[in-house]
C-alpha positions in Angstrom: -0.1 0.1 0.1 2.9 2.3 0.7 4.1 1.7 -2.8 0.8 2.9 -4.3 0.9 5.7 -2.3 4.8 6.8 -3.4 3.5 6.5 -7.0 0.8 8.3 -6.8 2.5 11.1 -4.8 5.0 11.0 -7.7 2.3 11.2 -10.5 0.5 13.9 -9.0 4.0 15.8 -8.2 5.2 14.9 -11.9 8.2 13.3 -10.2 10.6 12.9 -7.3 12.6 16.2 -6.7 14.8 18.1 -3.9 12.4 21.3 -2.1 13.1 24.5 -4.4 14.1 28.0 -2.5 10.4 29.6 -3.5 7.7 29.8 -0.7 4.3 28.7 -0.7 1.1 29.8 1.2 0.3 26.8 4.1 -2.9 26.5 2.2 -1.8 26.3 -1.1 0.0 22.5 -2.5 4.3 23.0 -2.7 3.2 21.8 -6.3 0.3 23.4 -7.7 1.2 25.3 -10.7 1.5 21.8 -12.5 -2.0 20.6 -13.6 -3.2 16.9 -12.7 -5.0 15.2 -15.8 -8.6 14.7 -16.2 -8.2 10.4 -15.9 -5.4 9.6 -13.4 -3.9 6.5 -13.3 -5.7 4.7 -11.7 -5.4 1.2 -10.3 -8.1 -0.4 -9.0 -7.8 -4.2 -8.9 -9.4 -6.8 -6.7 -6.5 -7.2 -4.3 -6.8 -3.2 -3.9 -10.5 -2.4 -4.7 -10.3 1.5 -3.5 -7.5 3.6 -5.1 -6.1 6.7 -3.9 -7.9 9.1 -5.7 -10.8 9.2 -7.6 -10.7 8.0 -11.3 -11.8 11.5 -12.8 -10.4 14.6 -11.1 -11.2 18.0 -13.3 -15.1 17.8 -13.5 -17.5 19.5 -15.9 -20.6 21.3 -14.8 -23.2 18.8 -15.0 -20.5 16.3 -12.9 -20.1 19.0 -10.7 -24.3 19.5 -10.2 -24.4 15.7 -9.6 -21.5 15.7 -7.1 -23.6 18.2 -5.0 -26.8 16.5 -5.6 -24.8 13.4 -3.8 -24.8 15.2 -0.9 -28.2 14.8 -0.6 -30.9 12.1 -0.3 -29.9 9.1 -2.3 -32.9 7.9 -2.7 -33.5 10.8 -4.6 -30.9 9.9 -7.0 -31.7 7.9 -10.3 -29.9 4.7 -11.5 -28.3 6.3 -14.1 -27.0 8.9 -12.0 -25.9 6.2 -9.6 -24.2 4.6 -12.0 -22.8 8.2 -13.2 -20.9 8.8 -9.6 -19.3 5.4 -9.5 -17.9 6.1 -13.1 -16.5 9.5 -11.7 -14.7 7.7 -8.4 -14.0 3.8 -10.2 -12.6 3.2 -13.4 -14.1 -0.3 -13.6 -16.4 -2.4 -11.5 -15.6 -6.2 -10.5 -17.4 -7.7 -13.0 -14.9 -5.5 -15.6 -12.1 -6.4 -13.2 -13.0 -10.0 -13.5 -13.6 -10.1 -17.2 -11.7 -12.4 -18.8 -9.7 -11.0 -22.2 -9.0 -12.6 -25.3 -5.5 -12.1 -25.0 -5.0 -15.9 -24.7 -6.2 -16.6 -28.2 -3.4 -14.1 -29.6 -0.8 -16.0 -27.5 -1.9 -19.1 -28.6 -1.7 -18.3 -32.3 1.5 -17.3 -31.6 2.6 -20.4 -30.2 1.4 -22.1 -33.3 2.5 -20.5 -35.6 6.2 -20.8 -34.0 5.4 -24.4 -33.9 4.4 -24.6 -37.3 7.3 -22.5 -38.3 9.5 -24.8 -36.6 8.4 -27.9 -38.6 8.7 -26.7 -41.6 12.7 -25.6 -40.5 12.7 -29.3 -39.5 11.5 -30.4 -42.4 13.3 -28.3 -44.8 16.4 -29.5 -42.6 15.8 -32.8 -43.3 15.3 -32.8 -47.4 17.9 -30.2 -48.0 20.4 -30.3 -45.4 20.8 -33.4 -43.8 22.6 -36.2 -45.9 20.6 -39.2 -47.0 21.0 -42.6 -44.9 23.8 -43.8 -44.1 25.0 -47.0 -45.7 25.8 -49.1 -42.5 21.6 -48.4 -41.3 20.1 -50.5 -44.5 18.9 -53.5 -43.3 21.1 -55.5 -45.5 24.0 -54.0 -43.6 22.6 -54.5 -40.4 22.0 -58.0 -41.2 25.9 -58.3 -42.0 27.1 -56.6 -39.0 24.3 -59.3 -36.9 26.2 -62.3 -38.5 29.5 -61.0 -38.3 29.3 -60.8 -34.7 28.1 -64.1 -34.3 30.9 -65.3 -36.4 33.4 -63.9 -33.8 31.4 -65.5 -30.8 31.1 -62.1 -29.4 30.0 -62.4 -25.7 29.3 -66.2 -25.8 27.8 -66.5 -21.8 25.5 -63.9 -22.2 25.7 -61.6 -25.4 24.3 -62.6 -28.6 26.2 -66.0 -29.0 24.6 -67.4 -26.0 21.0 -67.0 -27.7 22.2 -68.5 -31.4 22.5 -72.0 -31.9 25.5 -72.7 -34.3 24.6 -76.2 -35.4 21.3 -75.2 -36.5 22.2 -71.5 -37.5 19.2 -70.2 -35.9 18.0 -68.5 -32.7 17.5 -70.9 -29.7 14.1 -71.0 -28.5 
């Protein structure tokens, strides 16, 4: 909450600065020559629903008349006037604050675009960059390598040679 108050002060005064040499009257604000914008950078959130400043700071004639009417009985105010008073104080209602945005559609569109682009790059690399299948990975060459290992009787206790029947020339069952 302190950081929000500090930010509000910085926004109102126009920044952090040291005290000048000028004087001002006790009833006047030190930086009163600077005017606030009509719509303050209002931070109404679910966790902090009551901002430090009203949403609209510079009121028109009819808004001032409405603020004067607000000081009276609220039963005399119409529903539209109550909504207008609420809109002077707050930027959004809770329903508007909690309303989901459609930003997820943009994010998912970008994600799918980059996945598709990556798939195209991988396909291009497979077709034009990577070499053709290595000779040692063909089925004929794999069979020759297996036969060579069996002929050398490599690892005869637990390896391939242990499962090969050399007399029948087939795998043991």
